[in-house]
N, C-alpha and C positions, 0 to 999 in steps of 0.2 A: 749435629750438622754444623753449618757454617758458624764460626765463632765471631759474631758481630753483635752490635748493640741494638739491632732492630727488634721490634716487638714481634713475637710469633703469633700469627693470626690463626694458623691451622697446623696441627701436628697429627701425623698418621703414624701409628705404632704397630708394626708387625701385622699389617692388614692382609687378610686373605678372603677371597670370595670363591667358593667351590660350588659348582652347580651339579646337582645329583641327577644322574640318568639311570634308568633301569630300576628293577625291584628285586628284593631278596638277595640271593647270591650273585645275581647279575648286576647289582648296584655298583655304579662307577662314579667317582667324583672327578669332574673336570676342573682343574685348578686354573681358573681364568686369571686370578690374582693370587700370588703366593708370597707371603711374608715380606710385604713392602712397607718401608719406613722412610719418611721424609718430613721436613718442615717447610712451611711457606711463611715468608716474612711480610709484614705490613708494607704495602705500597709497591711490591715487586711484581714482575711477571715471571711465574714459575711454569716451565713448559715440560710436558711429558711427551716424548716422541718414541716412535717405533713403528714397525710394520703393522698392517691390518691384522687384528686378532691377537695382539700381544697383551691386551688387558688394560689399555689406556682408558677407554670409555667406561669399562666396568669399574675401574678405580674411581672415576669421577662420579658415576651414578651411586656407588656405595658411600662415598663421602657425603653426598647430599641426601642420603637415606632413601633413594629409589629402590635400593636393595639393602637388606639387612646383612651385615658382614658375617661371614662364617667364623672368622677368628680375628683377633686384633681390636684396636680401639682408634676412634677418631675424636680429637679434641678441637673444638672451635672456640676461639677466644678464651681458652683455659677451661672450658666446660666440656665434659664428655657427652657427645651427641649421638654416638653410635658405637656399639661394641658387640663382638661375637664371642661365643663361649664354647665352641666345639672342642677346642684344645683342653678346656677345663673338664669337659665330660670325659675326654680320653684320659686325662690325668686321674680322674676319680676311678675309672675302670682299672688303670694300672696300679693304683694304690690298693684296691680291693684284691687284685690278683697277687700282688706281692705279699699282702697280709695273709691270704689263704695259703700261699706256699710256705710261709714261716710257720703257720699253725700246723700244716700237714707234717712239716719237718719235726716239730715238737712232739706230735702224736707218734711219729715213727720212733723217736728216741724213747718215748715211754714204753712202746711195745718191745723195744730192744733192751729195756731195763737200764737205760743210761741215765735217766732222771726219774724222780718220783712224780706221782700224779699231782701232788700238792704243788710242787715247783712248776710243773707243766701248766696247771690251771692258773697260777700266778702270772706266768709268762704270756699265756693266751689273753688274760685279762689286760695286761699292759699293752699288748699288740692291738686289741680291739679298742682300748681307750684312746691310744694314739691315732688309730684309723678314724674313729668317730670325730675326734677333734679336727683332723685334717679335712675330712669330708665336710664337716660343718663350715669350716672356713671357706672351702671352695664353693659350697652352696650359697653362702652369703655373697661371695663375689659374683656368682651367676645371677642371683636375684637382683643385685645392684646394677648389673649390665642390662638385664631385662627391663628394669625400671627406667633406666636412661633411654632405652629404645622406645618405650611406650610413652614417656613423659612428653616427647615431641614439643619442645619449648618453642612456641610460635614466635615469640618476641625475638629470640635469638636466631632461629633458623630462617626467618624472613630476611635477615642480613646476609644470607648466602643464597645466591640464585644461579641458574644454569642456562646457558645458551646452547640449544641442541644442534646436532649436526645437520639434520635434514630440514631445510626451511619450509618444505611443503608438508611433510608428515607431522611436524611439530605444531602446526597451526590448525585449529578446528575449522573445517570449511563451512560449517553451519553458523559460525559466530562472526559478527562484524569485528573489525580491528579494535574498536572501542571495547567491545565485550572481552576480547582476548586479552588486551592489556590491563583492563580493569579487574579481571578475575582475581589477580593476586591481592589487589586492594580490598576487594570484598571479603576474601578469605581472611585477610588480616583484621577485618572488623570495621572498615570504613563504610559508613552508611549515607553520608551526605552526597547527593548526586552532583551538586555544583563543585564540590571538592574533587570528586572522581573525574569529572569532565576536565577540570583545570589540570590535574596531574597527568591525565592521559594526553592532553594536548601538549603539555610541557615535554613529556617523554618523546612524543612524535617529533617535535621540533629539535630536540636534542640529537636524534639520530638522522636528521636531515629530511624528514617527511613533513607533511602539512596537516593542520588540524582537520581539514575537510576529508582527509583520507580515513578518518575514524569511522565513517559510515559505510565504508566499502568492505568487501569480503576478500579473503586471501587470494582467490583465483584471479582477481583483477590486478595483481601486482607481479612484477618480475621477480626472479630468484633473489637478486640483491636486495630489492625492496622488502621481500618477505623476511629475509634475514635481519634487516633493520627492525622490522616489527618484532621479531623474536628478541632482539637486543632491547627494544623499548619495553617489552614485557618484563624483562629482567631488571631494568633500571627503575621502573616506576615505584618500587617499594624502597628506593634508596639503599641498596645493599652495600656492604663493605667488601664483599668477596664474591667474585663471579667465576664459575667454572665454564669455560668456553670450549665446548666439545667439537673440534674440527669445524668451526663456524664458516670456513671458506672453502671446504673441499668440494662442495657441490656448485661452486660459482665460477664464472669466467675469470680469467686472469685480471682483467681491468677492474672488475667488481671486487675481486679479492683484495686488491690494494686499497680500495675505498673502505672496505669493512675493517681491515687491519689498521688503517689510519684513524678510523672512527674509534676503535677500541683503545688505541694509544692516546688519543685526545681525551677520552673519558677517564682513562687511568690517571692522567696528569691533572685534569680539571676537577675531578670528583674524588681523587685520592682512593681509587678503587684498586684492590688487590686482585690479580687475575691469575687463575690456573689455566694455562692454554694447552689444549690437547691437539696434537697434530702429527703428521707423518712426513711433512715437508721441512727438511732441515734448513733450507734457504730462508723460509719464512721465519722459522724459529730463531735463526741467527740474528735476524733484524729486530725481532720483537721482544726477545727474552732477556732476563737478568741471569737466571740460573736454569739449567736443563737437566732433566732426568731421562735416561734412556732405558726403555723397557724391552724385554725379550721373553716371550713365552711366560708371561705373568710375573717375571722377576725384574726388579730394578737392578740393571747391570752396571750403570755408571751414573754418577751425579756430580756436577761441578758447575762453577761459574761459566757463563757463555764463552768468554775469551779463553779460559783455561781449557775447556772441552774441545774447542776447535784448534787450539794451539798444540795441546798434548792429549789427543784421544788415545786411551790406553786399552780398553776392552776391544777385542777383535770385532765384535758386532758393531760397536760405535765407529770403528775405522771403515767397516764395510758400508755403513750408512753414509758416511761422509764421501766415500769414493763414488757413490751413486748420484751425488748432487750435480745436475747439469750446469754447464757454464754458458753464459750468453755470448759465446764467441765461437763461431763455426770453425775457425782455423784451429783453435785449441781442441775442440771436440774431435777433430780428425786425427790428432796426434796424442790425445790423452791416453795415459796407461789404462790397461783393462781394469774393470771394477773388481774390487776385492770381494771374494765370496766367503761367507762365514759358515763354518761347519762346527756345531757344538761338540762333535766327537773329538775335537782337538784337545779338549780339557780332560784331564784324568782326575776325577773326583771320587774314585773308588775308596781311597783311604783318607786322603787329605781333603776334608770337606770345605766347601767355600762359604763365605759370608761377605757382607758389604764392609769393606775395610777402607780406612782413610790412608790412601797411598801418599798424598801430600796434603798440606793444609787446605781443608774444605773440598778436597777432590777424593770422592769415594768410588771404589770399583768392587764389583762382585768377583771375588777370587779366593783361592786357597793360599796357604802360606808360601808355597814355592812361587806362585805367580805374583804374589805380593812383593817378594824380594826382587823379582825380575822387573816389575813395573817401576819400583823405586830406582833401580839402576837406569832404566830408560829415561826417566825424568832427570836424573842427575847428569846423564850424558848429554841430553838436549840443552840443559841449563849451562853446561860448561862449554858447549860448542860455540 
C-alpha cells in the first residue's frame, strides 16, 4: 500500500467473512467481505465508505474479533490477532483430490501394462509422501491461526476499541454511565475503585460531559450525549486505535458536527489512529487522510483523500461522488444527473480483476484492460 515511512498499526490481508445460511445441499455462503486487503498507518484517519450492506461494518467487527474471519489475516502492531482458515481447508481437499487422480492414473497404466507394479508402487509412495508433507504444513498453519484466535491477547487488544453505530442499542439500559464506561477497565483487571472513578470522570470530561453524569442511565441522555458516552467507553482504556462504525449516522446534523470535531480533537491530542466507517462522502472528505471504497464486499478503490476526489477511477466511486448534495440550491437545480453504477458493465469472464496500483498509492479493482484505460485517464488529466 502507500509507500511512506509511517508505522503500520493495522494490516488486513485477504480478509473474507462469509456467513453460512441453510443446511446440507441448500447451504449457501453469503460473502459479506471478500478478499479485502489494506493497511492503516499510525496517526491517520482511514475511512471505509460505501452503501449500506457493502461490508464496511462487518470488516470492522471482524478486525476487532467480534466475528472470527472466514479467510485471511489481521495484524495489529505486527502481531496476528485474527485469522481464518477456510481457504486452507479447501486447499487440503484439492491436494487430496489431485493426489487421488494421479494414483488412479497410475493404476490405470498398470492395468494397461504400461508400467510395472513395482514402478507404480514407488510412484504412489512418492505421491503420498509429498501429499502428507503438504497436508502437515497446512495443518500446522491452521493450528497456528486457531491458536492466535484463542490466545486473545488482552494487553494488545485493549489498545483497539470500537465506537458502535447505534448510540441507543450499544449501551446497556440497566447499567449506569459509570458502570458502562468502567466495564472495560474491570475486564482489563483494574480493581481499585478510586482509580476507576477517576478514569471514568476523566473520560467523561474528555468527551464534554460532567462527572455527575456518571450516576445516570442511558435513557436520560440525548442521542448525541449517548454517542459521547460510547466514545468515553472506548477512550477510558487509553487505546491506540479506534474503529468508529458510522458514529454519526443516527444523529442530527448539528450533533454530527460536534461528534466529528470531538473525534478530530482526540486524534490530534491523544495521537489516536482512527478507522472511520461511513457512507457520507462529504463527511469523509473533511475527516480522512485516506479512503477505501467498498462495493458488495470488495474493496474497489483505495487512495489518498485528495487523489480520490480529484481522480475517481472506478465507476462506483464516481457514482458515489455524483450523489453528494451541494449546499447551494441554485447549483442543485442545474446539476447534472447522478451517475448510476451497473456492475454488468465489467467483463470479467476471462480477464479476472484484482486490486491494482494504477498510479502511486492509488489502487483500483480492475482487470488488465481496465488497468490500461485507467492509466490513460490519469495521464490525460495530468496533461490537461
